[in-house]
C-alpha positions, 0 to 999 in steps of 0.5 A, a space after each residue: 493894446 498889450 505888448 506884442 511879445 510875451 513869455 516863453 523861450 526864444 528858439 533860433 535853430 537850423 535844425 531840430 529832430 522830429 517828423 514831417 517838417 510842419 510848423 507847430 504854432 504861431 500867433 501875433 498881435 502887433 509889434 512894439 516900435 511900429 507906428 501903428 502900435 500904442 505901447 501900454 507903458 503910460 509914459 517913458 518909464 515902465 516897470 515889468 515884474 517877471 514872475 515866472 512859474 505859477 499862475 496868470 499874468 496880472 496887471 498893475 497900474 498903467 505902466 506896470 506889467 506883472 507876469 506871475 512868479 519871479 524875483 526880477 523887476 525891470 525898470 525901463 526908460 529911454 535914452 537917445 533911442 536906446 532902451 535902458 532896462 534896469 533889472 533889480 533882484 537876484 540872477 541865479 541858476 533858477 531864473 537865468 534862462 527866463 532873464 535871458 528870454 526877457 532881454 531878447 523880448 526887449 531887443 525885439 522892440 528894436 531900439 538902437 541898443 538894449 543898455 543894462 545897468 546891473 548895479 542893482 542886480 545881485 549875481 551870486 555866481 558867474 555862471 548865471 552871467 551866461 544869460 547875457 551871452 545867451 541873449 546876445 547870440 539869440 538876437 545876433 541875426 535878427 533883430 541885430 540889436 546891440 546889448 550893452 552892460 553898465 556897471 558904475 561900481 569899479 569892482 563889478 565892472 572888473 568882475 564882468 570884464 574878467 568873465 566870459 560875458 565880456 567877450 560878447 557883451 561890452 561893459 561900460 561905466 555909465 549909460 552915456 559912455 555905452 550909448 556914445 560907443 555905438 556905431 551909427 545905427 545902420 538904416 533899417 526899413 520896416 513895413 507891417 500889415 495885419 491879416 485876417 484869419 481867412 484863406 485870402 490872407 496868404 494871397 494878400 501876404 504875397 501881394 504885400 511882399 510884391 509891393 514892398 519889394 518894389 518900393 525897396 528896389 530889392 527884386 532879387 528877394 521877391 521869389 524866396 520871400 513870397 515862398 517863405 511868407 506863404 509857408 509861415 502864414 499858412 502855418 498860422 492859419 492852421 494853428 492860430 486862434 480863430 479870433 486872432 489876427 495874423 501879423 506880418 512884418 518885413 524888414 531890410 537891413 544890411 543886405 538882409 530881408 526878414 520876413 516875420 509872421 506872428 500870432 497867438 499860439 505859444 507852441 514853438 515852431 519845430 523842424 521835423 525830420 522828413 519821413 521817407 516816402 513820396 510826401 514833400 517836406 513840410 513848411 519849415 524845411 522850405 523855410 530853413 533851406 532858403 533862409 540864412 537863419 530862422 527863429 521862433 521867438 515868444 511875444 508878450 503876453 502870449 504867442 510867438 513870432 516866426 521869422 526868416 532872414 533872406 539874403 538880398 544878393 542873388 545866390 
């Protein structure tokens, strides 16, 4: 089974100009880290070549992923529940946005942390270091996975710590030191379900909300979560590929209940300004009003996840 999150650009926003408030696009396959999903890495080590810009995704040997046209190769391993991802190549003004996108996708696997050893990464300009702070900001609300940098070179470590990136992403001398610095990971509860692309899927999604809210003893979020999931699933039914399943993931962590709906449509969810008149605001306006934050995040190899974080405490 391919990874669930793929190319494109993550968008987390509280507003966006436009017209009718409808969501444009969505799609899913599964979520890395879920028990029901088998990763295709072929073992604990994976190599991901992020080649952006021209052409289709080609698959190498098992454990290798290649996406057409870039200079960054990611080598991924695991250590004490953390994803250790080693970029190789040059981080520059042409690829730093895609580099940031890739960091976000690794965070969506929801490890304890994403640890990035950067000694094999050439960084000609400090301006490109904004790729790290951008990824930190885009994952702060959800999935709230720490991003940590490792530089064994004292000179590189001093350079990173003197730059703006150190205000957001801490820098360590070793992977072990980075992992040891992590606070106890807050408990995170997760439940997932796949929905067929049929009219009853909205009802099944609301039933799933009811079941999970009762099991997790958070009745105060029931009404808002049911409304959000109705809007997001309806959007997927409108825009997703007719042969695709819709994925629904619910999470509870640190007093925040997150609803995430995934499908295969790569188009971004856009908040459009309502047109004056009797028409009601579109679905994304409803989601934006209820949520602490919402976002649209790409998945591999195609599609996106639209998510909304809801406060558990009554407002």
